[in-house]
LUMDOFI-582425 format. One record per residue (C-alpha): y, x, z; residue number from 1. Coordinates in pm, 1 decimal. Layout:
# residues N
+----------+----------+----------+-----+
!        y !        x !        z !   n !
+----------+----------+----------+-----+
!        Y !        X !        Z ! NUM !
...
+----------+----------+----------+-----+
This chain:
# residues 53
+----------+----------+----------+-----+
!        y !        x !        z !   n !
+----------+----------+----------+-----+
!   -313.1 !   -766.8 !    572.8 !   1 !
!   -349.0 !   -800.2 !    197.9 !   2 !
!    -90.7 !   -668.7 !    -45.1 !   3 !
!    -89.3 !   -645.6 !   -422.2 !   4 !
!     58.7 !   -410.4 !   -679.9 !   5 !
!    394.0 !   -537.6 !   -797.2 !   6 !
!    493.4 !   -683.1 !   -461.6 !   7 !
!    783.9 !   -537.5 !   -270.3 !   8 !
!    679.7 !   -322.2 !     25.6 !   9 !
!    810.2 !   -474.8 !    349.2 !  10 !
!    758.1 !   -147.4 !    534.6 !  11 !
!    714.1 !    217.0 !    435.3 !  12 !
!    352.8 !    330.6 !    457.8 !  13 !
!     29.9 !    422.1 !    283.7 !  14 !
!   -156.2 !    133.3 !    122.7 !  15 !
!   -534.4 !    170.8 !     78.7 !  16 !
!   -708.3 !     10.0 !   -216.2 !  17 !
!   -944.1 !   -274.9 !   -133.3 !  18 !
!  -1186.5 !   -160.0 !   -405.7 !  19 !
!  -1199.0 !    219.8 !   -389.0 !  20 !
!   -990.5 !    314.8 !    -79.5 !  21 !
!   -748.3 !    531.0 !   -280.8 !  22 !
!   -410.5 !    577.6 !   -113.1 !  23 !
!    -78.1 !    464.2 !   -261.7 !  24 !
!    242.7 !    546.8 !    -73.7 !  25 !
!    522.2 !    290.2 !    -86.3 !  26 !
!    870.7 !    297.1 !     60.4 !  27 !
!   1027.1 !    -15.5 !    211.5 !  28 !
!   1199.3 !   -214.7 !    -60.9 !  29 !
!   1012.8 !    -50.3 !   -349.9 !  30 !
!    744.4 !   -211.1 !   -563.2 !  31 !
!    385.4 !   -124.4 !   -469.5 !  32 !
!    216.2 !     59.8 !   -755.8 !  33 !
!   -149.8 !     11.0 !   -859.1 !  34 !
!   -393.8 !    267.2 !   -716.9 !  35 !
!   -471.5 !    571.9 !   -936.9 !  36 !
!   -785.5 !    390.7 !  -1059.5 !  37 !
!   -588.9 !     86.5 !  -1174.6 !  38 !
!   -685.6 !   -155.6 !   -896.1 !  39 !
!   -412.9 !   -385.5 !   -766.0 !  40 !
!   -526.7 !   -519.5 !   -427.6 !  41 !
!   -472.3 !   -332.6 !   -102.4 !  42 !
!   -654.7 !   -411.9 !    219.1 !  43 !
!   -490.4 !   -187.5 !    478.6 !  44 !
!   -162.3 !     -6.9 !    536.4 !  45 !
!   -136.8 !    303.0 !    756.5 !  46 !
!    110.3 !    575.9 !    850.6 !  47 !
!    406.3 !    349.5 !    903.2 !  48 !
!    689.2 !    559.3 !   1053.2 !  49 !
!    777.4 !    292.3 !   1311.5 !  50 !
!    424.4 !    240.6 !   1449.3 !  51 !
!    154.5 !    460.7 !   1601.1 !  52 !
!   -128.7 !    351.1 !   1364.5 !  53 !
+----------+----------+----------+-----+
């Protein structure tokens, strides 16, 4: 799953930067923010409330 800053989050969860693995939390329906280091691509999403991952 690849997501990018500026996209709308389809689910609530923690997005992990593809470059530096920093965490960005996004709520369903909100725009995904860049990571704290300014990167904009996210490789994984974890801690979704409706899943056990």
